[in-house]
N, CA, C and O atoms as a GROMACS GRO file, in nm:
protein
  556
    1MET      N    1   8.408   8.524  10.132
    1MET     CA    2   8.546   8.553  10.098
    1MET      C    3   8.622   8.420  10.090
    1MET      O    4   8.624   8.342  10.185
    2ALA      N    5   8.683   8.397   9.976
    2ALA     CA    6   8.761   8.274   9.959
    2ALA      C    7   8.901   8.294  10.016
    2ALA      O    8   8.957   8.404  10.012
    3TYR      N    9   8.955   8.186  10.070
    3TYR     CA   10   9.089   8.193  10.126
    3TYR      C   11   9.191   8.234  10.021
    3TYR      O   12   9.191   8.180   9.910
    4GLN      N   13   9.276   8.327  10.054
    4GLN     CA   14   9.385   8.370   9.966
    4GLN      C   15   9.514   8.372  10.046
    4GLN      O   16   9.525   8.440  10.148
    5SER      N   17   9.611   8.297   9.997
    5SER     CA   18   9.739   8.289  10.065
    5SER      C   19   9.822   8.415  10.041
    5SER      O   20   9.817   8.471   9.931
    6PRO      N   21   9.897   8.460  10.141
    6PRO     CA   22   9.989   8.571  10.118
    6PRO      C   23  10.094   8.533  10.014
    6PRO      O   24  10.120   8.414   9.992
    7SER      N   25  10.152   8.632   9.950
    7SER     CA   26  10.257   8.607   9.851
    7SER      C   27  10.382   8.553   9.921
    7SER      O   28  10.396   8.562  10.043
    8LYS      N   29  10.473   8.497   9.842
    8LYS     CA   30  10.600   8.450   9.897
    8LYS      C   31  10.676   8.565   9.962
    8LYS      O   32  10.740   8.547  10.065
    9GLN      N   33  10.669   8.684   9.903
    9GLN     CA   34  10.736   8.801   9.959
    9GLN      C   35  10.676   8.836  10.095
    9GLN      O   36  10.750   8.868  10.189
   10GLU      N   37  10.542   8.831  10.107
   10GLU     CA   38  10.478   8.859  10.236
   10GLU      C   39  10.519   8.756  10.341
   10GLU      O   40  10.547   8.791  10.456
   11MET      N   41  10.524   8.628  10.301
   11MET     CA   42  10.567   8.524  10.394
   11MET      C   43  10.711   8.546  10.437
   11MET      O   44  10.745   8.527  10.554
   12LYS      N   45  10.795   8.586  10.344
   12LYS     CA   46  10.935   8.615  10.376
   12LYS      C   47  10.944   8.726  10.480
   12LYS      O   48  11.020   8.716  10.576
   13GLU      N   49  10.866   8.832  10.461
   13GLU     CA   50  10.867   8.945  10.555
   13GLU      C   51  10.817   8.902  10.692
   13GLU      O   52  10.871   8.944  10.795
   14ILE      N   53  10.714   8.819  10.694
   14ILE     CA   54  10.662   8.768  10.822
   14ILE      C   55  10.773   8.693  10.895
   14ILE      O   56  10.798   8.717  11.013
   15LEU      N   57  10.838   8.602  10.824
   15LEU     CA   58  10.941   8.518  10.885
   15LEU      C   59  11.065   8.599  10.924
   15LEU      O   60  11.128   8.568  11.025
   16GLN      N   61  11.100   8.700  10.846
   16GLN     CA   62  11.216   8.783  10.879
   16GLN      C   63  11.190   8.870  11.002
   16GLN      O   64  11.281   8.896  11.080
   17ASN      N   65  11.066   8.914  11.020
   17ASN     CA   66  11.034   9.005  11.129
   17ASN      C   67  10.995   8.934  11.258
   17ASN      O   68  10.993   8.995  11.365
   18ALA      N   69  10.965   8.807  11.250
   18ALA     CA   70  10.920   8.731  11.368
   18ALA      C   71  11.037   8.685  11.452
   18ALA      O   72  11.147   8.658  11.403
   19GLN      N   73  11.011   8.677  11.582
   19GLN     CA   74  11.109   8.622  11.675
   19GLN      C   75  11.051   8.504  11.753
   19GLN      O   76  11.123   8.412  11.791
   20THR      N   77  10.920   8.508  11.776
   20THR     CA   78  10.855   8.410  11.863
   20THR      C   79  10.739   8.342  11.791
   20THR      O   80  10.654   8.408  11.732
   21ILE      N   81  10.737   8.209  11.798
   21ILE     CA   82  10.631   8.131  11.736
   21ILE      C   83  10.564   8.046  11.844
   21ILE      O   84  10.628   7.963  11.907
   22ALA      N   85  10.434   8.068  11.864
   22ALA     CA   86  10.356   7.981  11.952
   22ALA      C   87  10.306   7.866  11.864
   22ALA      O   88  10.240   7.890  11.763
   23VAL      N   89  10.336   7.743  11.904
   23VAL     CA   90  10.301   7.627  11.822
   23VAL      C   91  10.189   7.551  11.892
   23VAL      O   92  10.210   7.482  11.992
   24VAL      N   93  10.068   7.565  11.836
   24VAL     CA   94   9.950   7.500  11.892
   24VAL      C   95   9.947   7.355  11.844
   24VAL      O   96   9.945   7.329  11.724
   25GLY      N   97   9.947   7.263  11.939
   25GLY     CA   98   9.948   7.121  11.906
   25GLY      C   99  10.088   7.063  11.899
   25GLY      O  100  10.108   6.952  11.848
   26LEU      N  101  10.186   7.137  11.951
   26LEU     CA  102  10.324   7.087  11.952
   26LEU      C  103  10.336   6.966  12.043
   26LEU      O  104  10.293   6.969  12.158
   27SER      N  105  10.394   6.860  11.990
   27SER     CA  106  10.415   6.738  12.066
   27SER      C  107  10.550   6.743  12.137
   27SER      O  108  10.639   6.820  12.100
   28ASP      N  109  10.564   6.659  12.239
   28ASP     CA  110  10.695   6.642  12.302
   28ASP      C  111  10.763   6.515  12.251
   28ASP      O  112  10.867   6.475  12.304
   29ASN      N  113  10.705   6.453  12.149
   29ASN     CA  114  10.758   6.331  12.090
   29ASN      C  115  10.842   6.367  11.966
   29ASN      O  116  10.788   6.419  11.869
   30PRO      N  117  10.973   6.340  11.969
   30PRO     CA  118  11.061   6.375  11.856
   30PRO      C  119  11.022   6.308  11.724
   30PRO      O  120  11.068   6.352  11.618
   31ASP      N  121  10.940   6.204  11.727
   31ASP     CA  122  10.898   6.138  11.604
   31ASP      C  123  10.780   6.209  11.536
   31ASP      O  124  10.747   6.177  11.422
   32ARG      N  125  10.718   6.304  11.605
   32ARG     CA  126  10.601   6.373  11.548
   32ARG      C  127  10.645   6.489  11.460
   32ARG      O  128  10.746   6.555  11.486
   33THR      N  129  10.568   6.513  11.355
   33THR     CA  130  10.598   6.620  11.260
   33THR      C  131  10.603   6.756  11.329
   33THR      O  132  10.690   6.837  11.300
   34SER      N  133  10.510   6.781  11.421
   34SER     CA  134  10.507   6.911  11.489
   34SER      C  135  10.638   6.936  11.562
   34SER      O  136  10.690   7.047  11.559
   35TYR      N  137  10.690   6.834  11.627
   35TYR     CA  138  10.817   6.846  11.700
   35TYR      C  139  10.932   6.874  11.603
   35TYR      O  140  11.014   6.963  11.627
   36GLN      N  141  10.936   6.799  11.494
   36GLN     CA  142  11.045   6.812  11.398
   36GLN      C  143  11.047   6.950  11.334
   36GLN      O  144  11.153   7.011  11.320
   37ILE      N  145  10.931   7.000  11.296
   37ILE     CA  146  10.924   7.132  11.231
   37ILE      C  147  10.954   7.242  11.332
   37ILE      O  148  11.029   7.335  11.301
   38ALA      N  149  10.897   7.234  11.452
   38ALA     CA  150  10.924   7.335  11.554
   38ALA      C  151  11.072   7.334  11.593
   38ALA      O  152  11.131   7.439  11.617
   39SER      N  153  11.131   7.216  11.599
   39SER     CA  154  11.274   7.205  11.630
   39SER      C  155  11.358   7.274  11.523
   39SER      O  156  11.454   7.345  11.554
   40ALA      N  157  11.322   7.254  11.397
   40ALA     CA  158  11.395   7.319  11.287
   40ALA      C  159  11.380   7.470  11.296
   40ALA      O  160  11.476   7.543  11.270
   41MET      N  161  11.262   7.518  11.331
   41MET     CA  162  11.240   7.663  11.343
   41MET      C  163  11.318   7.717  11.463
   41MET      O  164  11.370   7.829  11.457
   42GLN      N  165  11.325   7.639  11.571
   42GLN     CA  166  11.404   7.679  11.688
   42GLN      C  167  11.552   7.690  11.649
   42GLN      O  168  11.619   7.786  11.687
   43LYS      N  169  11.600   7.593  11.574
   43LYS     CA  170  11.740   7.595  11.529
   43LYS      C  171  11.767   7.711  11.434
   43LYS      O  172  11.881   7.757  11.422
   44ALA      N  173  11.662   7.759  11.366
   44ALA     CA  174  11.676   7.873  11.275
   44ALA      C  175  11.675   8.005  11.352
   44ALA      O  176  11.691   8.112  11.293
   45GLY      N  177  11.655   7.997  11.486
   45GLY     CA  178  11.667   8.117  11.569
   45GLY      C  179  11.538   8.168  11.631
   45GLY      O  180  11.540   8.270  11.700
   46TYR      N  181  11.427   8.101  11.608
   46TYR     CA  182  11.300   8.146  11.666
   46TYR      C  183  11.281   8.089  11.806
   46TYR      O  184  11.322   7.976  11.834
   47LYS      N  185  11.220   8.167  11.893
   47LYS     CA  186  11.178   8.117  12.024
   47LYS      C  187  11.047   8.042  12.002
   47LYS      O  188  10.954   8.096  11.941
   48ILE      N  189  11.039   7.920  12.051
   48ILE     CA  190  10.920   7.838  12.035
   48ILE      C  191  10.843   7.834  12.168
   48ILE      O  192  10.902   7.812  12.274
   49ILE      N  193  10.713   7.857  12.160
   49ILE     CA  194  10.625   7.847  12.277
   49ILE      C  195  10.527   7.733  12.250
   49ILE      O  196  10.438   7.747  12.167
   50PRO      N  197  10.543   7.619  12.320
   50PRO     CA  198  10.450   7.508  12.302
   50PRO      C  199  10.311   7.541  12.361
   50PRO      O  200  10.301   7.593  12.472
   51VAL      N  201  10.207   7.509  12.286
   51VAL     CA  202  10.070   7.524  12.335
   51VAL      C  203  10.002   7.389  12.317
   51VAL      O  204   9.962   7.352  12.206
   52ASN      N  205   9.989   7.316  12.427
   52ASN     CA  206   9.931   7.183  12.425
   52ASN      C  207   9.901   7.142  12.569
   52ASN      O  208   9.993   7.127  12.649
   53PRO      N  209   9.773   7.124  12.604
   53PRO     CA  210   9.738   7.089  12.742
   53PRO      C  211   9.780   6.949  12.784
   53PRO      O  212   9.769   6.914  12.902
   54GLU      N  213   9.827   6.869  12.690
   54GLU     CA  214   9.864   6.730  12.719
   54GLU      C  215  10.010   6.713  12.758
   54GLU      O  216  10.052   6.603  12.795
   55ILE      N  217  10.090   6.820  12.749
   55ILE     CA  218  10.233   6.808  12.780
   55ILE      C  219  10.275   6.917  12.878
   55ILE      O  220  10.207   7.019  12.892
   56ASP      N  221  10.388   6.895  12.945
   56ASP     CA  222  10.443   6.995  13.037
   56ASP      C  223  10.547   7.084  12.970
   56ASP      O  224  10.560   7.201  13.004
   57GLU      N  225  10.620   7.026  12.874
   57GLU     CA  226  10.722   7.103  12.802
   57GLU      C  227  10.756   7.033  12.672
   57GLU      O  228  10.728   6.914  12.654
   58SER      N  229  10.817   7.110  12.582
   58SER     CA  230  10.868   7.054  12.457
   58SER      C  231  10.982   7.144  12.410
   58SER      O  232  10.976   7.266  12.425
   59LEU      N  233  11.083   7.085  12.355
   59LEU     CA  234  11.200   7.158  12.304
   59LEU      C  235  11.262   7.248  12.410
   59LEU      O  236  11.316   7.355  12.379
   60GLY      N  237  11.254   7.204  12.537
   60GLY     CA  238  11.314   7.279  12.647
   60GLY      C  239  11.234   7.399  12.692
   60GLY      O  240  11.282   7.479  12.772
   61GLU      N  241  11.111   7.413  12.642
   61GLU     CA  242  11.025   7.527  12.677
   61GLU      C  243  10.900   7.477  12.749
   61GLU      O  244  10.844   7.374  12.711
   62PRO      N  245  10.854   7.549  12.852
   62PRO     CA  246  10.732   7.509  12.920
   62PRO      C  247  10.611   7.524  12.829
   62PRO      O  248  10.603   7.618  12.750
   63ALA      N  249  10.518   7.431  12.840
   63ALA     CA  250  10.398   7.432  12.756
   63ALA      C  251  10.283   7.504  12.826
   63ALA      O  252  10.270   7.501  12.948
   64TYR      N  253  10.200   7.569  12.747
   64TYR     CA  254  10.078   7.636  12.794
   64TYR      C  255   9.959   7.553  12.749
   64TYR      O  256   9.964   7.484  12.647
   65ASP      N  257   9.851   7.560  12.828
   65ASP     CA  258   9.730   7.486  12.793
   65ASP      C  259   9.656   7.548  12.675
   65ASP      O  260   9.593   7.476  12.598
   66SER      N  261   9.662   7.680  12.661
   66SER     CA  262   9.591   7.749  12.552
   66SER      C  263   9.664   7.877  12.516
   66SER      O  264   9.750   7.924  12.590
   67LEU      N  265   9.631   7.932  12.402
   67LEU     CA  266   9.693   8.058  12.358
   67LEU      C  267   9.667   8.172  12.455
   67LEU      O  268   9.752   8.258  12.475
   68THR      N  269   9.548   8.172  12.514
   68THR     CA  270   9.511   8.282  12.603
   68THR      C  271   9.592   8.282  12.732
   68THR      O  272   9.593   8.383  12.804
   69GLU      N  273   9.660   8.172  12.763
   69GLU     CA  274   9.742   8.165  12.883
   69GLU      C  275   9.886   8.210  12.860
   69GLU      O  276   9.961   8.230  12.955
   70VAL      N  277   9.925   8.226  12.734
   70VAL     CA  278  10.063   8.266  12.702
   70VAL      C  279  10.083   8.411  12.743
   70VAL      O  280  10.007   8.499  12.702
   71THR      N  281  10.185   8.434  12.825
   71THR     CA  282  10.212   8.569  12.874
   71THR      C  283  10.317   8.642  12.791
   71THR      O  284  10.330   8.764  12.800
   72GLU      N  285  10.391   8.568  12.712
   72GLU     CA  286  10.497   8.627  12.630
   72GLU      C  287  10.439   8.682  12.500
   72GLU      O  288  10.328   8.647  12.460
   73ASN      N  289  10.516   8.769  12.436
   73ASN     CA  290  10.477   8.822  12.306
   73ASN      C  291  10.482   8.709  12.204
   73ASN      O  292  10.574   8.628  12.204
   74ILE      N  293  10.383   8.703  12.117
   74ILE     CA  294  10.376   8.603  12.010
   74ILE      C  295  10.376   8.677  11.877
   74ILE      O  296  10.295   8.767  11.856
   75ASP      N  297  10.466   8.639  11.787
   75ASP     CA  298  10.468   8.698  11.654
   75ASP      C  299  10.388   8.615  11.554
   75ASP      O  300  10.317   8.670  11.470
   76ILE      N  301  10.401   8.483  11.564
   76ILE     CA  302  10.330   8.392  11.474
   76ILE      C  303  10.264   8.283  11.558
   76ILE      O  304  10.327   8.226  11.648
   77ILE      N  305  10.138   8.256  11.529
   77ILE     CA  306  10.069   8.140  11.588
   77ILE      C  307  10.068   8.033  11.479
   77ILE      O  308  10.005   8.050  11.375
   78ASN      N  309  10.139   7.923  11.504
   78ASN     CA  310  10.152   7.814  11.408
   78ASN      C  311  10.070   7.696  11.458
   78ASN      O  312  10.086   7.652  11.572
   79ILE      N  313   9.981   7.643  11.372
   79ILE     CA  314   9.884   7.543  11.417
   79ILE      C  315   9.914   7.405  11.360
   79ILE      O  316   9.932   7.387  11.239
   80PHE      N  317   9.919   7.306  11.450
   80PHE     CA  318   9.929   7.164  11.417
   80PHE      C  319   9.809   7.091  11.475
   80PHE      O  320   9.824   6.993  11.549
   81ARG      N  321   9.691   7.137  11.443
   81ARG     CA  322   9.567   7.070  11.484
   81ARG      C  323   9.482   7.050  11.359
   81ARG      O  324   9.503   7.117  11.258
   82ARG      N  325   9.388   6.958  11.365
   82ARG     CA  326   9.302   6.932  11.250
   82ARG      C  327   9.217   7.056  11.217
   82ARG      O  328   9.190   7.140  11.303
   83SER      N  329   9.177   7.064  11.092
   83SER     CA  330   9.103   7.180  11.041
   83SER      C  331   8.979   7.214  11.123
   83SER      O  332   8.946   7.331  11.140
   84GLU      N  333   8.910   7.114  11.174
   84GLU     CA  334   8.786   7.141  11.247
   84GLU      C  335   8.810   7.218  11.378
   84GLU      O  336   8.715   7.270  11.436
   85PHE      N  337   8.933   7.225  11.424
   85PHE     CA  338   8.965   7.299  11.546
   85PHE      C  339   9.007   7.444  11.518
   85PHE      O  340   9.024   7.523  11.611
   86LEU      N  341   9.024   7.480  11.391
   86LEU     CA  342   9.078   7.612  11.359
   86LEU      C  343   8.992   7.728  11.405
   86LEU      O  344   9.045   7.829  11.450
   87LEU      N  345   8.861   7.717  11.395
   87LEU     CA  346   8.776   7.829  11.436
   87LEU      C  347   8.792   7.856  11.586
   87LEU      O  348   8.803   7.972  11.626
   88ASP      N  349   8.793   7.754  11.667
   88ASP     CA  350   8.814   7.773  11.811
   88ASP      C  351   8.951   7.833  11.840
   88ASP      O  352   8.965   7.920  11.926
   89ILE      N  353   9.053   7.787  11.768
   89ILE     CA  354   9.188   7.841  11.787
   89ILE      C  355   9.192   7.986  11.741
   89ILE      O  356   9.258   8.069  11.803
   90ALA      N  357   9.123   8.016  11.632
   90ALA     CA  358   9.116   8.154  11.582
   90ALA      C  359   9.053   8.246  11.686
   90ALA      O  360   9.097   8.360  11.703
   91ARG      N  361   8.951   8.198  11.754
   91ARG     CA  362   8.886   8.278  11.858
   91ARG      C  363   8.983   8.307  11.973
   91ARG      O  364   8.981   8.416  12.031
   92GLN      N  365   9.066   8.210  12.006
   92GLN     CA  366   9.169   8.233  12.108
   92GLN      C  367   9.274   8.331  12.055
   92GLN      O  368   9.321   8.418  12.128
   93ALA      N  369   9.310   8.316  11.928
   93ALA     CA  370   9.416   8.397  11.868
   93ALA      C  371   9.384   8.546  11.876
   93ALA      O  372   9.473   8.628  11.903
   94VAL      N  373   9.259   8.583  11.854
   94VAL     CA  374   9.225   8.726  11.856
   94VAL      C  375   9.232   8.785  11.997
   94VAL      O  376   9.228   8.906  12.013
   95GLU      N  377   9.242   8.700  12.097
   95GLU     CA  378   9.258   8.748  12.234
   95GLU      C  379   9.405   8.771  12.270
   95GLU      O  380   9.436   8.815  12.381
   96THR      N  381   9.494   8.739  12.177
   96THR     CA  382   9.638   8.763  12.198
   96THR      C  383   9.678   8.890  12.125
   96THR      O  384   9.596   8.954  12.059
   97LYS      N  385   9.804   8.926  12.138
   97LYS     CA  386   9.856   9.043  12.065
   97LYS      C  387   9.918   9.002  11.931
   97LYS      O  388   9.970   9.087  11.859
   98ALA      N  389   9.912   8.874  11.899
   98ALA     CA  390   9.965   8.826  11.771
   98ALA      C  391   9.878   8.876  11.657
   98ALA      O  392   9.762   8.912  11.677
   99ASN      N  393   9.936   8.878  11.538
   99ASN     CA  394   9.854   8.915  11.421
   99ASN      C  395   9.884   8.826  11.300
   99ASN      O  396   9.843   8.858  11.188
  100VAL      N  397   9.956   8.716  11.322
  100VAL     CA  398   9.982   8.620  11.215
  100VAL      C  399   9.935   8.482  11.262
  100VAL      O  400   9.976   8.434  11.367
  101PHE      N  401   9.850   8.421  11.182
  101PHE     CA  402   9.792   8.289  11.210
  101PHE      C  403   9.836   8.198  11.096
  101PHE      O  404   9.798   8.220  10.981
  102TRP      N  405   9.914   8.095  11.126
  102TRP     CA  406   9.975   8.010  11.023
  102TRP      C  407   9.936   7.865  11.047
  102TRP      O  408   9.984   7.802  11.141
  103ALA      N  409   9.848   7.812  10.961
  103ALA     CA  410   9.806   7.673  10.972
  103ALA      C  411   9.890   7.588  10.878
  103ALA      O  412   9.910   7.622  10.762
  104GLN      N  413   9.940   7.478  10.930
  104GLN     CA  414  10.031   7.391  10.857
  104GLN      C  415   9.966   7.328  10.733
  104GLN      O  416   9.845   7.338  10.712
  105GLN      N  417  10.048   7.264  10.653
  105GLN     CA  418  10.003   7.201  10.529
  105GLN      C  419   9.887   7.106  10.556
  105GLN      O  420   9.891   7.026  10.650
  106GLY      N  421   9.784   7.117  10.473
  106GLY     CA  422   9.666   7.033  10.486
  106GLY      C  423   9.562   7.085  10.584
  106GLY      O  424   9.457   7.024  10.601
  107ILE      N  425   9.590   7.198  10.647
  107ILE     CA  426   9.500   7.253  10.749
  107ILE      C  427   9.445   7.387  10.700
  107ILE      O  428   9.521   7.480  10.675
  108TYR      N  429   9.313   7.395  10.687
  108TYR     CA  430   9.248   7.520  10.645
  108TYR      C  431   9.102   7.516  10.687
  108TYR      O  432   9.044   7.409  10.707
  109HIS      N  433   9.043   7.634  10.700
  109HIS     CA  434   8.903   7.645  10.743
  109HIS      C  435   8.853   7.782  10.698
  109HIS      O  436   8.901   7.885  10.746
  110ASP      N  437   8.756   7.784  10.606
  110ASP     CA  438   8.709   7.909  10.547
  110ASP      C  439   8.650   8.006  10.650
  110ASP      O  440   8.678   8.125  10.646
  111GLU      N  441   8.570   7.955  10.742
  111GLU     CA  442   8.509   8.043  10.843
  111GLU      C  443   8.615   8.103  10.936
  111GLU      O  444   8.608   8.220  10.972
  112ALA      N  445   8.714   8.022  10.974
  112ALA     CA  446   8.823   8.073  11.058
  112ALA      C  447   8.901   8.180  10.982
  112ALA      O  448   8.939   8.282  11.040
  113TYR      N  449   8.924   8.158  10.853
  113TYR     CA  450   8.993   8.257  10.771
  113TYR      C  451   8.918   8.390  10.770
  113TYR      O  452   8.977   8.495  10.794
  114GLU      N  453   8.788   8.385  10.743
  114GLU     CA  454   8.707   8.507  10.739
  114GLU      C  455   8.708   8.578  10.874
  114GLU      O  456   8.723   8.700  10.881
  115PHE      N  457   8.693   8.502  10.982
  115PHE     CA  458   8.694   8.559  11.117
  115PHE      C  459   8.827   8.628  11.146
  115PHE      O  460   8.829   8.739  11.199
  116LEU      N  461   8.936   8.564  11.111
  116LEU     CA  462   9.068   8.621  11.136
  116LEU      C  463   9.093   8.746  11.052
  116LEU      O  464   9.148   8.844  11.103
  117LYS      N  465   9.053   8.744  10.926
  117LYS     CA  466   9.071   8.861  10.840
  117LYS      C  467   8.989   8.980  10.894
  117LYS      O  468   9.034   9.094  10.889
  118GLU      N  469   8.869   8.951  10.944
  118GLU     CA  470   8.786   9.056  11.004
  118GLU      C  471   8.853   9.117  11.127
  118GLU      O  472   8.823   9.230  11.165
  119ASN      N  473   8.943   9.042  11.189
  119ASN     CA  474   9.015   9.087  11.308
  119ASN      C  475   9.159   9.126  11.276
  119ASN      O  476   9.246   9.121  11.363
  120ASP      N  477   9.184   9.164  11.151
  120ASP     CA  478   9.313   9.219  11.106
  120ASP      C  479   9.432   9.125  11.120
  120ASP      O  480   9.543   9.169  11.147
  121PHE      N  481   9.409   8.996  11.102
  121PHE     CA  482   9.518   8.899  11.103
  121PHE      C  483   9.570   8.875  10.962
  121PHE      O  484   9.494   8.881  10.865
  122THR      N  485   9.698   8.850  10.952
  122THR     CA  486   9.755   8.792  10.830
  122THR      C  487   9.737   8.642  10.847
  122THR      O  488   9.773   8.586  10.951
  123VAL      N  489   9.682   8.577  10.746
  123VAL     CA  490   9.648   8.435  10.759
  123VAL      C  491   9.717   8.354  10.650
  123VAL      O  492   9.704   8.382  10.531
  124VAL      N  493   9.791   8.253  10.695
  124VAL     CA  494   9.853   8.157  10.605
  124VAL      C  495   9.791   8.022  10.642
  124VAL      O  496   9.792   7.982  10.758
  125MET      N  497   9.737   7.953  10.542
  125MET     CA  498   9.680   7.821  10.567
  125MET      C  499   9.734   7.723  10.464
  125MET      O  500   9.775   7.761  10.354
  126ASP      N  501   9.732   7.595  10.501
  126ASP     CA  502   9.772   7.488  10.412
  126ASP      C  503   9.914   7.507  10.360
  126ASP      O  504   9.944   7.477  10.244
  127THR      N  505  10.003   7.557  10.447
  127THR     CA  506  10.142   7.583  10.408
  127THR      C  507  10.234   7.549  10.525
  127THR      O  508  10.214   7.595  10.637
  128CYS      N  509  10.334   7.469  10.498
  128CYS     CA  510  10.432   7.433  10.602
  128CYS      C  511  10.526   7.551  10.627
  128CYS      O  512  10.589   7.602  10.535
  129ILE      N  513  10.534   7.593  10.752
  129ILE     CA  514  10.619   7.707  10.788
  129ILE      C  515  10.767   7.679  10.761
  129ILE      O  516  10.841   7.768  10.722
  130LYS      N  517  10.809   7.556  10.782
  130LYS     CA  518  10.949   7.519  10.758
  130LYS      C  519  10.982   7.525  10.610
  130LYS      O  520  11.088   7.576  10.571
  131VAL      N  521  10.893   7.475  10.526
  131VAL     CA  522  10.914   7.482  10.381
  131VAL      C  523  10.915   7.627  10.335
  131VAL      O  524  11.001   7.665  10.256
  132ALA      N  525  10.820   7.707  10.384
  132ALA     CA  526  10.816   7.849  10.347
  132ALA      C  527  10.945   7.919  10.390
  132ALA      O  528  10.999   8.002  10.317
  133HIS      N  529  10.994   7.885  10.509
  133HIS     CA  530  11.119   7.942  10.557
  133HIS      C  531  11.235   7.905  10.466
  133HIS      O  532  11.317   7.990  10.430
  134SER      N  533  11.242   7.778  10.428
  134SER     CA  534  11.350   7.730  10.340
  134SER      C  535  11.346   7.799  10.204
  134SER      O  536  11.451   7.833  10.149
  135ILE      N  537  11.226   7.819  10.150
  135ILE     CA  538  11.210   7.878  10.018
  135ILE      C  539  11.240   8.028  10.021
  135ILE      O  540  11.306   8.081   9.932
  136THR      N  541  11.190   8.097  10.124
  136THR     CA  542  11.200   8.243  10.125
  136THR      C  543  11.325   8.297  10.192
  136THR      O  544  11.379   8.399  10.150
  137ILE      N  545  11.370   8.230  10.297
  137ILE     CA  546  11.483   8.279  10.375
  137ILE      C  547  11.611   8.199  10.343
  137ILE      O  548  11.721   8.253  10.339
  138GLY      N  549  11.592   8.071  10.321
  138GLY     CA  550  11.708   7.982  10.299
  138GLY      C  551  11.754   7.922  10.430
  138GLY      O  552  11.676   7.914  10.525
  139LYS      N  553  11.878   7.881  10.439
  139LYS     CA  554  11.939   7.821  10.558
  139LYS      C  555  11.895   7.678  10.575
  139LYS      O  556  11.936   7.611  10.670
   0.00000   0.00000   0.00000
């Protein structure tokens, strides 16, 4: 199965219905892209949950070591890790109650995509969530 991105309308619906985004690989450094994009999404009204074992908190929120440790509801899992880590992250994702897996621009993995689709996930890869938000929702 080849990777197929959801339509702009589907992405819009995902973003309109979501409240909480777990950001895997979120940095606590304001100069990093992950921080800047998560900050913009936080300012757009989303609750951000940092997932990074190397930090204690980011954007005023406590960080978790892994997705499986997050106790809060997750609507979107947004990934800022290299493509080779996606399959492991996908395996963690299916242990959560989330059903949207969103890998940032330049990040994709065919096996992770197939695994997630087999587990009823909506999968967005190689797409910046902030750009998609700007295009579909505005603000």
